[in-house]
All heavy atoms as an XYZ file, in Angstrom:
972
protein
N      53.917    -55.272     47.586
C      54.076    -54.182     46.621
C      55.142    -54.576     45.607
O      56.121    -55.240     45.935
C      54.486    -52.897     47.337
C      54.473    -51.660     46.483
C      53.073    -51.173     46.171
O      52.095    -51.710     46.673
N      52.969    -50.180     45.321
N      54.924    -54.176     44.360
C      55.860    -54.445     43.267
C      56.253    -53.120     42.635
O      55.400    -52.281     42.354
C      55.214    -55.363     42.212
C      56.140    -55.552     41.026
C      54.854    -56.714     42.825
N      57.546    -52.941     42.416
C      58.055    -51.724     41.803
C      58.614    -52.055     40.434
O      59.387    -53.004     40.291
C      59.141    -51.121     42.688
C      59.628    -49.780     42.236
N      58.795    -48.701     42.038
C      60.867    -49.354     41.930
C      59.504    -47.669     41.641
N      60.764    -48.030     41.561
N      58.214    -51.301     39.419
C      58.610    -51.551     38.035
C      59.313    -50.333     37.458
O      58.840    -49.200     37.627
C      57.371    -51.862     37.185
C      56.438    -52.963     37.703
C      55.157    -53.007     36.870
C      57.133    -54.302     37.680
N      60.418    -50.567     36.758
C      61.162    -49.471     36.131
C      61.504    -49.856     34.700
O      62.224    -50.839     34.469
C      62.452    -49.147     36.907
C      63.201    -48.022     36.207
C      62.133    -48.763     38.340
N      61.006    -49.071     33.757
C      61.268    -49.316     32.338
C      62.520    -48.583     31.871
O      62.900    -47.556     32.433
C      60.085    -48.855     31.464
C      58.754    -49.450     31.814
C      57.940    -48.585     32.740
O      58.542    -47.794     33.506
O      56.691    -48.681     32.708
N      63.106    -49.110     30.804
C      64.227    -48.453     30.138
C      64.268    -48.947     28.699
O      63.585    -49.902     28.340
C      65.547    -48.749     30.846
O      65.816    -50.135     30.826
N      65.084    -48.303     27.890
C      65.299    -48.759     26.525
C      64.570    -47.983     25.450
O      64.761    -48.241     24.261
N      63.738    -47.040     25.844
C      63.061    -46.234     24.840
C      64.038    -45.306     24.135
O      65.202    -45.184     24.520
N      63.568    -44.678     23.076
C      64.417    -43.761     22.336
C      63.794    -43.394     21.014
O      62.607    -43.636     20.779
N      64.608    -42.810     20.154
C      64.152    -42.370     18.837
C      64.818    -43.212     17.766
O      66.046    -43.373     17.782
C      64.491    -40.894     18.627
O      63.837    -40.090     19.585
N      64.015    -43.732     16.849
C      64.533    -44.525     15.742
C      63.797    -44.142     14.468
O      62.738    -43.509     14.517
C      64.370    -46.048     15.987
C      65.177    -46.492     17.183
C      62.901    -46.415     16.154
N      64.353    -44.547     13.351
C      63.687    -44.328     12.061
C      62.758    -45.499     11.771
O      62.917    -46.594     12.313
C      64.711    -44.172     10.959
C      65.485    -42.870     11.021
C      66.284    -42.657      9.734
N      66.949    -41.363      9.752
C      66.390    -40.251      9.306
N      65.159    -40.264      8.841
N      67.063    -39.119      9.336
N      61.806    -45.250     10.919
C      60.874    -46.287     10.502
C      61.647    -47.506      9.984
O      62.617    -47.365      9.238
C      59.970    -45.731      9.402
O      58.973    -46.663      9.063
N      61.229    -48.674     10.426
C      61.922    -49.905     10.073
C      62.968    -50.321     11.082
O      63.509    -51.444     11.005
N      63.259    -49.461     12.029
C      64.265    -49.747     13.043
C      63.747    -50.624     14.162
O      62.579    -51.050     14.160
N      64.616    -50.875     15.123
C      64.288    -51.765     16.243
C      64.673    -51.116     17.566
O      65.598    -50.290     17.624
C      65.045    -53.091     16.105
O      64.684    -53.785     14.938
N      63.965    -51.521     18.597
C      64.290    -51.134     19.973
C      63.990    -52.315     20.891
O      63.101    -53.124     20.589
C      63.453    -49.930     20.421
C      63.855    -48.546     19.943
C      62.815    -47.523     20.368
C      65.226    -48.151     20.457
N      64.714    -52.375     21.977
C      64.444    -53.390     22.992
C      64.164    -52.692     24.316
O      65.047    -52.032     24.868
C      65.626    -54.339     23.149
C      65.329    -55.534     24.059
C      66.596    -56.268     24.413
N      66.335    -57.593     24.979
C      67.186    -58.228     25.779
N      68.336    -57.666     26.102
N      66.892    -59.428     26.243
N      62.955    -52.836     24.787
C      62.569    -52.264     26.065
C      62.815    -53.273     27.175
O      62.655    -54.475     26.973
C      61.093    -51.861     26.054
C      60.631    -50.949     24.928
C      59.164    -50.575     25.116
C      61.493    -49.707     24.822
N      63.200    -52.750     28.336
C      63.413    -53.595     29.508
C      62.604    -53.057     30.670
O      62.331    -51.859     30.747
C      64.888    -53.620     29.891
O      65.684    -54.142     28.850
N      62.260    -53.951     31.575
C      61.520    -53.560     32.770
C      62.056    -54.374     33.943
O      61.915    -55.602     33.967
C      60.031    -53.812     32.583
S      59.028    -53.572     34.072
N      62.695    -53.691     34.871
C      63.200    -54.386     36.041
C      62.157    -54.327     37.156
O      61.417    -53.350     37.281
C      64.509    -53.763     36.532
O      64.288    -52.379     36.817
C      65.581    -53.884     35.466
N      62.107    -55.390     37.928
C      61.117    -55.473     38.990
C      61.795    -55.612     40.346
O      62.896    -56.146     40.456
C      60.185    -56.677     38.770
O      60.970    -57.882     38.842
C      59.506    -56.616     37.416
N      61.123    -55.141     41.351
C      61.584    -55.312     42.726
C      60.372    -55.357     43.636
O      59.264    -55.013     43.227
C      62.528    -54.174     43.123
O      61.871    -52.932     43.057
N      60.606    -55.818     44.849
C      59.502    -55.961     45.782
C      59.065    -57.409     45.872
O      59.859    -58.326     45.723
N      57.784    -57.619     46.098
C      57.250    -58.973     46.289
C      56.974    -59.570     44.915
O      55.829    -59.760     44.506
C      55.987    -58.939     47.162
C      56.246    -58.129     48.430
C      55.555    -60.363     47.522
C      55.026    -57.944     49.307
N      58.040    -59.873     44.179
C      57.908    -60.320     42.790
C      57.370    -61.741     42.684
O      56.849    -62.116     41.638
C      59.242    -60.212     42.061
O      60.220    -60.975     42.768
C      59.696    -58.769     41.982
N      57.499    -62.538     43.721
C      56.969    -63.902     43.674
C      55.456    -63.919     43.524
O      54.875    -64.925     43.115
C      57.355    -64.669     44.942
C      58.823    -65.046     44.951
O      59.465    -64.935     43.878
O      59.328    -65.452     46.009
N      54.832    -62.818     43.846
C      53.373    -62.763     43.774
C      52.859    -62.471     42.364
O      51.671    -62.615     42.097
C      52.850    -61.664     44.713
O      53.293    -60.392     44.271
N      53.750    -62.081     41.449
C      53.318    -61.688     40.106
C      52.787    -62.884     39.338
O      53.447    -63.918     39.245
C      54.479    -61.047     39.333
C      54.895    -59.737     39.996
C      54.076    -60.803     37.881
C      56.127    -59.115     39.379
N      51.596    -62.738     38.794
C      50.974    -63.805     38.008
C      51.229    -63.605     36.514
O      51.463    -64.565     35.781
C      49.481    -63.837     38.283
C      48.731    -65.097     37.854
C      49.299    -66.333     38.540
C      47.246    -64.960     38.165
N      51.187    -62.378     36.059
C      51.490    -62.089     34.657
C      51.998    -60.658     34.539
O      51.746    -59.828     35.424
C      50.276    -62.321     33.755
C      49.065    -61.474     34.067
C      48.871    -60.230     33.474
C      48.092    -61.940     34.951
C      47.759    -59.471     33.764
C      46.970    -61.190     35.245
C      46.822    -59.951     34.645
O      45.704    -59.195     34.933
N      52.710    -60.401     33.444
C      53.255    -59.076     33.174
C      52.965    -58.693     31.735
O      52.840    -59.579     30.870
C      54.770    -59.040     33.425
C      55.160    -59.328     34.859
S      56.936    -59.126     35.133
C      57.091    -57.334     35.002
N      52.912    -57.420     31.496
C      52.604    -56.979     30.140
C      53.224    -55.639     29.802
O      53.760    -54.943     30.660
N      53.165    -55.336     28.521
C      53.523    -54.019     28.004
C      52.262    -53.374     27.444
O      51.504    -54.022     26.711
C      54.572    -54.137     26.898
C      55.923    -54.518     27.385
C      56.481    -55.769     27.384
C      56.906    -53.640     27.951
N      57.745    -55.728     27.918
C      58.036    -54.428     28.266
C      56.965    -52.270     28.207
C      59.194    -53.900     28.832
C      58.109    -51.746     28.774
C      59.201    -52.556     29.081
N      52.074    -52.145     27.798
C      50.974    -51.354     27.265
C      51.564    -50.050     26.768
O      52.674    -49.672     27.120
C      49.912    -51.116     28.330
C      49.285    -52.398     28.898
C      50.002    -52.860     30.157
C      47.795    -52.214     29.171
N      50.804    -49.346     25.925
C      51.321    -48.096     25.395
C      50.214    -47.062     25.308
O      49.018    -47.407     25.250
C      51.948    -48.314     24.019
C      50.936    -48.595     22.904
C      51.650    -48.860     21.597
N      50.708    -48.946     20.482
C      51.066    -49.227     19.226
N      52.338    -49.462     18.928
N      50.147    -49.275     18.288
N      50.618    -45.815     25.272
C      49.664    -44.739     25.079
C      50.213    -43.795     24.029
O      51.234    -43.115     24.250
C      49.403    -43.982     26.382
C      48.269    -42.983     26.277
C      47.691    -42.613     27.620
O      48.294    -42.858     28.660
N      46.506    -42.026     27.613
N      49.563    -43.780     22.893
C      49.941    -42.881     21.810
C      49.331    -41.512     22.054
O      48.323    -41.375     22.742
C      49.483    -43.461     20.472
C      50.175    -44.771     20.118
C      49.689    -45.307     18.788
N      48.317    -45.770     18.871
C      47.562    -46.051     17.812
N      48.046    -45.872     16.592
N      46.331    -46.492     17.964
N      49.927    -40.456     21.482
C      49.404    -39.100     21.697
C      47.926    -38.993     21.319
O      47.526    -39.381     20.226
C      50.277    -38.250     20.773
C      51.542    -39.015     20.638
C      51.146    -40.460     20.664
N      47.131    -38.504     22.244
C      45.713    -38.309     21.992
C      44.878    -39.569     22.009
O      43.677    -39.527     21.702
N      45.494    -40.695     22.348
C      44.778    -41.979     22.351
C      44.715    -42.550     23.759
O      45.466    -42.156     24.646
C      45.488    -42.979     21.425
C      45.666    -42.510     19.991
C      44.350    -42.472     19.250
C      44.585    -42.177     17.775
N      43.304    -42.140     17.013
N      43.829    -43.496     23.946
C      43.755    -44.196     25.222
C      44.887    -45.221     25.336
O      45.412    -45.697     24.326
C      42.402    -44.900     25.354
C      41.225    -43.941     25.463
C      39.920    -44.660     25.740
O      39.900    -45.905     25.724
O      38.916    -43.960     25.981
N      45.216    -45.553     26.551
C      46.231    -46.573     26.772
C      45.712    -47.915     26.262
O      44.535    -48.257     26.459
C      46.573    -46.652     28.257
C      47.860    -47.359     28.558
C      48.250    -47.188     30.019
N      48.517    -45.791     30.356
C      49.045    -45.399     31.517
N      49.344    -46.307     32.439
N      49.248    -44.127     31.771
N      46.602    -48.678     25.605
C      46.197    -49.957     25.027
C      47.244    -51.028     25.298
O      48.430    -50.738     25.455
C      46.013    -49.806     23.506
C      47.254    -49.354     22.772
C      47.019    -49.093     21.289
O      45.923    -49.407     20.782
O      47.946    -48.587     20.629
N      46.788    -52.262     25.334
C      47.699    -53.361     25.558
C      48.516    -53.677     24.319
O      48.031    -53.542     23.194
N      49.756    -54.106     24.518
C      50.650    -54.486     23.437
C      50.921    -55.986     23.487
O      50.742    -56.684     22.494
C      51.973    -53.719     23.515
C      52.931    -54.181     22.424
C      51.728    -52.217     23.441
N      51.360    -56.463     24.648
C      51.718    -57.870     24.791
C      51.655    -58.255     26.258
O      51.842    -57.414     27.137
C      53.123    -58.121     24.245
N      51.405    -59.533     26.490
C      51.356    -60.052     27.858
C      52.071    -61.396     27.891
O      52.046    -62.156     26.913
C      49.903    -60.196     28.357
C      49.086    -61.109     27.465
C      49.871    -60.687     29.797
N      52.733    -61.671     29.017
C      53.340    -62.971     29.242
C      52.840    -63.494     30.582
O      52.886    -62.784     31.595
C      54.875    -62.909     29.173
C      55.472    -64.315     29.264
C      55.456    -61.982     30.228
C      56.942    -64.369     28.820
N      52.341    -64.716     30.562
C      51.774    -65.320     31.750
C      52.827    -66.108     32.530
O      53.944    -66.318     32.046
C      50.611    -66.231     31.335
C      49.536    -65.480     30.581
O      48.990    -64.499     31.082
N      49.246    -65.900     29.361
N      52.462    -66.557     33.713
C      53.422    -67.265     34.567
C      53.871    -68.588     33.948
O      54.956    -69.072     34.269
C      52.816    -67.514     35.946
O      51.620    -68.252     35.825
N      53.068    -69.136     33.044
C      53.474    -70.374     32.358
C      54.215    -70.075     31.051
O      54.411    -70.973     30.235
C      52.260    -71.262     32.082
C      51.232    -70.592     31.181
O      51.466    -69.437     30.760
O      50.195    -71.222     30.901
N      54.589    -68.817     30.861
C      55.359    -68.344     29.699
C      54.553    -68.257     28.409
O      55.129    -67.983     27.348
C      56.612    -69.186     29.463
O      57.477    -69.089     30.563
N      53.267    -68.509     28.469
C      52.460    -68.279     27.277
C      52.336    -66.780     27.055
O      52.405    -65.993     28.008
C      51.068    -68.905     27.415
O      50.428    -68.383     28.592
C      51.162    -70.416     27.520
N      52.177    -66.401     25.810
C      52.134    -64.987     25.453
C      50.914    -64.688     24.594
O      50.320    -65.582     23.977
C      53.395    -64.576     24.685
O      53.512    -65.387     23.508
C      54.640    -64.753     25.538
N      50.581    -63.422     24.572
C      49.499    -62.967     23.727
C      49.830    -61.556     23.278
O      50.446    -60.777     24.026
C      48.163    -62.985     24.485
C      46.973    -62.882     23.556
O      47.082    -63.129     22.363
N      45.830    -62.523     24.105
N      49.427    -61.226     22.054
C      49.777    -59.933     21.480
C      48.542    -59.235     20.916
O      47.599    -59.886     20.463
C      50.797    -60.113     20.354
C      52.122    -60.674     20.800
C      52.347    -62.046     20.815
C      53.149    -59.826     21.217
C      53.557    -62.566     21.239
C      54.372    -60.331     21.634
C      54.568    -61.704     21.644
O      55.770    -62.212     22.063
N      48.601    -57.929     20.916
C      47.548    -57.151     20.275
C      47.635    -57.361     18.761
O      48.737    -57.587     18.223
C      47.715    -55.673     20.597
N      46.521    -57.289     18.062
C      46.524    -57.546     16.611
C      47.481    -56.636     15.840
O      48.070    -57.072     14.847
C      45.069    -57.298     16.209
C      44.288    -57.613     17.440
C      45.150    -57.145     18.570
N      47.684    -55.411     16.306
C      48.522    -54.491     15.534
C      50.003    -54.881     15.588
O      50.805    -54.385     14.816
C      48.349    -53.043     16.016
C      48.749    -52.808     17.446
C      50.083    -52.691     17.808
C      47.788    -52.687     18.431
C      50.454    -52.469     19.119
C      48.143    -52.469     19.744
C      49.477    -52.358     20.094
N      50.371    -55.776     16.492
C      51.775    -56.188     16.573
C      52.203    -56.931     15.313
O      53.306    -56.731     14.802
C      51.997    -57.045     17.829
C      53.378    -57.697     17.810
C      51.836    -56.192     19.082
N      51.343    -57.793     14.811
C      51.568    -58.481     13.531
C      52.937    -59.141     13.440
O      53.632    -59.035     12.422
C      51.378    -57.501     12.373
C      49.961    -56.953     12.261
C      49.820    -55.995     11.100
C      48.410    -55.438     11.012
N      48.263    -54.461      9.913
N      53.358    -59.799     14.509
C      54.599    -60.544     14.491
C      55.859    -59.709     14.612
O      56.967    -60.235     14.528
N      55.738    -58.414     14.847
C      56.905    -57.542     14.894
C      57.546    -57.465     16.282
O      58.728    -57.145     16.411
C      56.501    -56.127     14.452
C      55.929    -56.066     13.053
C      55.494    -54.640     12.695
N      54.443    -54.179     13.604
C      54.460    -52.991     14.206
N      55.475    -52.158     14.019
N      53.457    -52.636     15.004
N      56.766    -57.721     17.324
C      57.257    -57.582     18.696
C      57.315    -58.945     19.368
O      56.518    -59.845     19.053
C      56.320    -56.690     19.519
C      56.154    -55.284     19.017
C      55.222    -54.440     19.615
C      56.904    -54.780     17.956
C      55.042    -53.138     19.180
C      56.737    -53.481     17.503
C      55.795    -52.667     18.117
N      58.246    -59.065     20.330
C      58.347    -60.291     21.116
C      58.507    -59.929     22.585
O      59.402    -59.160     22.941
C      59.548    -61.136     20.668
O      59.435    -61.432     19.275
C      59.595    -62.444     21.442
N      57.653    -60.486     23.426
C      57.736    -60.272     24.869
C      58.390    -61.481     25.504
O      58.063    -62.633     25.178
C      56.335    -60.004     25.484
C      56.456    -59.627     26.960
C      55.394    -61.182     25.273
C      55.135    -59.143     27.568
N      59.350    -61.213     26.395
C      60.013    -62.273     27.125
C      60.229    -61.837     28.567
O      60.148    -60.652     28.886
C      61.372    -62.646     26.494
O      62.178    -61.462     26.412
C      61.204    -63.248     25.111
N      60.557    -62.811     29.394
C      60.772    -62.543     30.815
C      61.855    -63.490     31.289
O      61.768    -64.694     31.048
C      59.475    -62.786     31.576
C      59.507    -62.561     33.076
C      58.105    -62.805     33.629
N      58.084    -62.763     35.099
C      57.002    -63.006     35.820
N      55.856    -63.305     35.224
N      57.057    -62.953     37.136
N      62.867    -62.982     31.944
C      63.944    -63.869     32.387
C      63.677    -64.329     33.824
O      62.699    -63.938     34.461
C      65.305    -63.199     32.232
C      65.506    -62.023     33.176
O      64.758    -61.883     34.153
O      66.440    -61.248     32.924
N      64.577    -65.168     34.329
C      64.334    -65.764     35.646
C      64.616    -64.802     36.791
O      64.475    -65.157     37.956
C      65.138    -67.051     35.814
C      66.620    -66.819     35.608
O      67.072    -65.690     35.512
N      67.371    -67.909     35.511
N      65.032    -63.579     36.457
C      65.201    -62.556     37.483
C      64.041    -61.567     37.440
O      64.134    -60.469     37.966
C      66.525    -61.823     37.281
C      67.729    -62.715     37.539
C      69.017    -62.024     37.099
N      69.044    -61.800     35.676
C      70.014    -61.158     35.042
N      71.023    -60.649     35.713
N      69.985    -61.006     33.738
N      62.956    -61.987     36.760
C      61.761    -61.148     36.672
C      61.997    -59.842     35.939
O      61.353    -58.839     36.235
C      61.168    -60.866     38.062
C      60.340    -62.026     38.554
O      59.608    -62.632     37.784
N      60.467    -62.353     39.814
N      62.940    -59.834     35.017
C      63.083    -58.690     34.122
C      62.273    -58.966     32.867
O      62.373    -60.030     32.270
C      64.551    -58.450     33.759
O      65.288    -58.184     34.953
C      64.671    -57.257     32.822
N      61.461    -58.007     32.512
C      60.586    -58.135     31.343
C      61.193    -57.381     30.167
O      61.784    -56.309     30.345
C      59.214    -57.550     31.684
C      58.107    -57.721     30.660
C      57.667    -59.172     30.579
C      56.931    -56.823     30.998
N      61.053    -57.967     28.981
C      61.591    -57.340     27.776
C      60.507    -57.244     26.702
O      59.568    -58.037     26.668
C      62.755    -58.166     27.214
C      63.891    -58.360     28.173
C      63.997    -59.525     28.939
C      64.868    -57.379     28.325
C      65.048    -59.708     29.822
C      65.920    -57.556     29.206
C      66.006    -58.725     29.960
O      67.048    -58.896     30.832
N      60.699    -56.289     25.824
C      59.879    -56.202     24.616
C      60.809    -55.863     23.462
O      61.324    -54.742     23.380
C      58.777    -55.151     24.739
C      57.814    -55.102     23.556
C      56.963    -56.377     23.509
C      56.921    -53.871     23.623
N      61.062    -56.843     22.618
C      61.840    -56.610     21.412
C      60.900    -56.138     20.322
O      59.945    -56.837     19.973
C      62.546    -57.904     20.972
C      63.320    -57.774     19.681
C      64.514    -56.851     19.816
O      65.249    -56.899     20.805
N      64.714    -55.996     18.822
N      61.165    -54.954     19.807
C      60.304    -54.360     18.796
C      61.088    -54.187     17.503
O      62.107    -53.491     17.478
C      59.773    -53.009     19.280
C      59.035    -53.088     20.600
S      58.197    -51.537     21.020
C      59.617    -50.458     21.246
N      60.623    -54.818     16.449
C      61.264    -54.739     15.144
C      60.320    -54.103     14.131
O      59.109    -54.059     14.339
C      61.658    -56.135     14.666
C      62.642    -56.809     15.593
O      63.506    -56.162     16.189
N      62.530    -58.123     15.725
N      60.893    -53.627     13.041
C      60.101    -53.040     11.957
C      59.131    -51.976     12.485
O      57.939    -51.995     12.170
C      59.340    -54.139     11.215
C      58.829    -53.678      9.868
O      59.321    -52.699      9.312
N      57.827    -54.372      9.352
N      59.658    -51.083     13.277
C      58.832    -50.040     13.883
C      58.339    -49.057     12.825
O      59.010    -48.792     11.827
C      59.634    -49.306     14.952
C      59.852    -50.101     16.253
C      61.005    -49.523     17.049
C      58.575    -50.111     17.086
N      57.149    -48.540     13.079
C      56.564    -47.522     12.204
C      56.225    -46.292     13.046
O      56.160    -46.379     14.276
C      55.283    -48.041     11.533
O      54.238    -48.100     12.515
C      55.480    -49.428     10.931
N      55.992    -45.156     12.408
C      55.610    -43.957     13.183
C      54.368    -44.179     14.055
O      54.234    -43.535     15.102
C      55.353    -42.921     12.092
C      56.279    -43.332     10.985
C      56.248    -44.825     10.999
N      53.497    -45.090     13.647
C      52.298    -45.371     14.438
C      52.623    -46.065     15.764
O      51.767    -46.163     16.643
C      51.326    -46.232     13.641
C      50.643    -45.517     12.473
C      51.595    -45.179     11.339
O      52.506    -45.991     11.053
O      51.436    -44.096     10.740
N      53.847    -46.540     15.897
C      54.271    -47.164     17.163
C      54.804    -46.142     18.165
O      55.134    -46.504     19.301
C      55.348    -48.214     16.893
C      54.839    -49.393     16.088
O      53.739    -49.890     16.406
O      55.534    -49.803     15.132
N      54.897    -44.889     17.761
C      55.375    -43.849     18.674
C      54.402    -43.711     19.837
O      53.202    -43.493     19.632
C      55.493    -42.512     17.937
O      56.471    -42.590     16.924
N      54.930    -43.845     21.049
C      54.058    -43.845     22.227
C      54.904    -43.899     23.486
O      56.111    -44.159     23.431
C      53.122    -45.059     22.204
N      54.237    -43.688     24.607
C      54.847    -43.993     25.895
C      54.520    -45.453     26.181
O      53.340    -45.839     26.151
C      54.268    -43.101     27.001
C      54.920    -43.318     28.352
S      56.604    -42.710     28.413
C      56.287    -40.956     28.599
N      55.549    -46.233     26.432
C      55.370    -47.655     26.689
C      55.513    -47.928     28.187
O      56.484    -47.490     28.808
C      56.388    -48.475     25.901
C      56.014    -48.602     24.444
C      56.139    -47.521     23.572
C      55.508    -49.789     23.939
C      55.771    -47.617     22.236
C      55.142    -49.908     22.609
C      55.276    -48.825     21.759
O      54.907    -48.929     20.442
N      54.542    -48.669     28.712
C      54.494    -48.967     30.135
C      54.632    -50.458     30.389
O      54.032    -51.279     29.690
C      53.163    -48.513     30.736
C      52.926    -47.034     30.671
C      52.259    -46.470     29.591
C      53.358    -46.185     31.689
C      52.035    -45.109     29.521
C      53.137    -44.814     31.638
C      52.482    -44.291     30.543
O      52.259    -42.936     30.479
N      55.377    -50.780     31.405
C      55.453    -52.133     31.936
C      54.421    -52.233     33.058
O      54.249    -51.275     33.837
C      56.862    -52.357     32.473
S      57.088    -53.850     33.425
N      53.742    -53.363     33.142
C      52.725    -53.524     34.171
C      52.662    -54.974     34.636
O      53.098    -55.881     33.911
C      51.369    -53.083     33.640
N      52.117    -55.170     35.819
C      52.059    -56.514     36.389
C      50.817    -56.653     37.254
O      50.230    -55.655     37.706
C      53.308    -56.791     37.229
N      50.419    -57.904     37.459
C      49.290    -58.160     38.337
C      49.526    -59.437     39.115
O      50.070    -60.412     38.564
C      47.994    -58.265     37.535
C      46.754    -58.065     38.396
O      46.836    -58.024     39.623
N      45.605    -57.930     37.755
N      49.129    -59.428     40.350
C      49.261    -60.613     41.191
C      47.945    -61.378     41.285
O      47.892    -62.443     41.899
C      49.736    -60.205     42.592
C      48.671    -59.654     43.522
C      48.278    -58.208     43.250
O      48.492    -57.710     42.125
O      47.744    -57.565     44.185
N      46.909    -60.825     40.668
C      45.594    -61.455     40.720
C      45.268    -62.136     39.394
O      45.659    -61.669     38.324
C      44.525    -60.407     41.023
C      44.712    -59.623     42.320
C      43.648    -58.533     42.424
C      44.653    -60.558     43.518
N      44.532    -63.206     39.483
C      44.118    -63.916     38.283
C      42.968    -63.161     37.622
O      41.990    -62.806     38.286
C      43.667    -65.328     38.646
C      43.479    -66.215     37.438
O      43.906    -65.813     36.336
O      42.908    -67.305     37.582
N      43.115    -62.875     36.341
C      42.051    -62.191     35.609
C      41.807    -62.920     34.300
O      42.632    -63.719     33.845
C      42.430    -60.732     35.291
O      43.596    -60.720     34.477
C      42.691    -59.940     36.552
N      40.680    -62.633     33.702
C      40.356    -63.239     32.417
C      41.411    -62.850     31.382
O      41.983    -61.764     31.435
C      38.976    -62.780     31.975
N      41.639    -63.744     30.432
C      42.671    -63.504     29.426
C      42.432    -62.211     28.653
O      43.372    -61.493     28.335
C      42.744    -64.687     28.463
C      43.413    -65.917     29.058
C      44.885    -65.687     29.368
O      45.587    -64.960     28.662
N      45.360    -66.293     30.440
N      41.181    -61.903     28.359
C      40.926    -60.710     27.540
C      41.303    -59.435     28.289
O      41.628    -58.422     27.678
C      39.468    -60.659     27.093
C      38.487    -60.167     28.128
C      38.108    -58.828     28.180
C      37.918    -61.036     29.057
C      37.209    -58.370     29.114
C      37.020    -60.595     29.994
C      36.674    -59.257     30.026
O      35.781    -58.818     30.968
N      41.296    -59.486     29.617
C      41.661    -58.298     30.395
C      43.166    -58.093     30.447
O      43.620    -56.987     30.750
C      41.122    -58.428     31.812
C      39.701    -57.942     32.049
C      39.301    -58.175     33.495
C      39.532    -56.478     31.680
N      43.921    -59.101     30.153
C      45.381    -59.001     30.278
C      45.996    -58.171     29.158
O      47.192    -57.912     29.180
C      45.983    -60.403     30.347
C      45.464    -61.186     31.550
C      46.155    -62.506     31.716
N      45.550    -63.258     32.835
C      46.109    -64.319     33.404
N      47.255    -64.784     32.972
N      45.490    -64.934     34.396
N      45.206    -57.782     28.176
C      45.682    -56.837     27.164
C      44.953    -55.514     27.289
O      44.848    -54.759     26.316
C      45.492    -57.421     25.758
C      46.595    -58.352     25.276
C      46.258    -58.930     23.912
C      47.944    -57.644     25.220
N      44.474    -55.230     28.479
C      43.780    -53.969     28.720
C      44.243    -53.382     30.047
O      44.560    -54.118     30.978
C      42.267    -54.204     28.756
C      41.710    -54.740     27.459
C      40.213    -54.939     27.519
N      39.715    -55.539     26.272
C      38.426    -55.774     26.043
N      37.515    -55.454     26.938
N      38.058    -56.334     24.903
N      44.274    -52.055     30.154
C      44.755    -51.420     31.387
C      44.080    -51.894     32.671
O      44.768    -52.049     33.693
C      44.483    -49.936     31.112
C      44.604    -49.807     29.626
C      44.025    -51.080     29.076
N      42.758    -52.173     32.685
C      42.150    -52.616     33.953
C      42.688    -53.947     34.446
O      42.438    -54.326     35.594
C      40.660    -52.719     33.593
C      40.476    -51.805     32.451
C      41.739    -51.928     31.646
N      43.411    -54.662     33.600
C      43.947    -55.956     33.999
C      45.234    -55.878     34.800
O      45.822    -56.911     35.100
N      45.659    -54.662     35.134
C      46.943    -54.494     35.812
C      46.812    -53.719     37.107
O      46.058    -52.758     37.210
C      47.939    -53.833     34.863
C      48.297    -54.768     33.738
C      47.550    -54.803     32.567
C      49.341    -55.684     33.881
C      47.840    -55.709     31.563
C      49.638    -56.584     32.872
C      48.883    -56.596     31.716
O      49.163    -57.506     30.732
N      47.613    -54.147     38.059
C      47.599    -53.539     39.387
C      48.825    -52.653     39.603
O      48.747    -51.612     40.224
C      47.554    -54.645     40.441
C      47.329    -54.149     41.825
N      47.455    -54.955     42.937
C      46.988    -52.938     42.301
C      47.209    -54.254     44.016
N      46.925    -53.041     43.663
N      49.954    -53.063     39.075
C      51.207    -52.341     39.278
C      51.698    -51.799     37.936
O      51.658    -52.500     36.924
C      52.278    -53.266     39.873
C      51.869    -53.889     41.180
C      51.539    -55.232     41.239
C      51.810    -53.126     42.329
C      51.154    -55.812     42.424
C      51.431    -53.694     43.535
C      51.105    -55.038     43.582
N      52.209    -50.577     37.965
C      52.641    -49.895     36.747
C      54.001    -49.251     36.933
O      54.319    -48.760     38.021
C      51.648    -48.795     36.384
C      50.320    -49.304     35.941
C      49.271    -49.669     36.733
C      49.886    -49.497     34.592
N      48.201    -50.081     35.962
C      48.558    -49.980     34.639
C      50.487    -49.310     33.350
C      47.826    -50.280     33.490
C      49.760    -49.598     32.205
C      48.451    -50.086     32.279
N      54.785    -49.224     35.847
C      55.985    -48.422     35.819
C      55.659    -47.015     35.367
O      54.493    -46.684     35.082
N      56.692    -46.179     35.276
C      56.498    -44.781     34.900
C      56.490    -44.574     33.390
O      56.098    -43.499     32.914
C      57.604    -43.924     35.525
C      57.528    -43.860     37.039
C      56.217    -43.288     37.515
O      55.815    -42.202     37.123
N      55.518    -44.021     38.382
N      56.939    -45.563     32.658
C      56.902    -45.468     31.207
C      58.231    -45.087     30.596
O      59.083    -44.466     31.235
N      58.408    -45.472     29.338
C      59.573    -45.087     28.562
C      59.093    -44.682     27.175
O      58.258    -45.359     26.573
C      60.607    -46.237     28.495
O      61.790    -45.796     27.829
C      60.063    -47.478     27.789
N      59.612    -43.568     26.671
C      59.107    -42.985     25.435
C      59.770    -43.623     24.219
O      60.995    -43.774     24.169
C      59.367    -41.481     25.415
C      58.830    -40.768     24.188
C      57.313    -40.734     24.151
O      56.666    -40.454     25.154
N      56.744    -41.032     22.985
N      58.960    -43.963     23.240
C      59.437    -44.465     21.947
C      58.952    -43.513     20.862
O      57.763    -43.223     20.778
C      58.902    -45.885     21.684
C      59.207    -46.314     20.254
C      59.506    -46.874     22.677
N      59.877    -43.045     20.056
C      59.539    -42.148     18.956
C      60.105    -42.725     17.671
O      61.300    -43.017     17.599
C      60.115    -40.755     19.195
O      59.555    -40.180     20.358
N      59.247    -42.876     16.686
C      59.651    -43.438     15.401
C      59.381    -42.404     14.319
O      58.249    -41.947     14.147
C      58.886    -44.738     15.097
C      59.424    -45.373     13.815
C      58.988    -45.713     16.260
N      60.409    -42.045     13.596
C      60.265    -41.062     12.529
C      60.242    -41.748     11.174
O      60.830    -42.812     10.993
C      61.400    -40.048     12.584
O      62.640    -40.695     12.447
N      59.587    -41.113     10.232
C      59.464    -41.704      8.890
C      60.668    -41.363      8.027
O      61.502    -40.543      8.395
C      58.196    -41.202      8.216
O      58.196    -39.792      8.164
């Protein structure tokens, strides 16, 4: 079992930045990849970024170079978000999977087995 806890959300103005963190505990050696997903009001949950065990990363098209996903050697996951817009307002979730899945699934909710509770990001214009 893997336990994930997000932090770092908050309220910022358009153009601002936030850094989300996700601490992990449990059987973390089993994690194959980790990601950030978000759910905007009235929308389905969507993938934002993923980092694989070999440190390769992939981002959703809407990120457009504004976000960076990283993971340190203590299995803490980060998402640096710059140039935020109101469209980025959402609940952001940290997620992980110990199973190998196709790359296209790693930016979609079905690609994850373990989830955090989420951290809210609000961006005002």
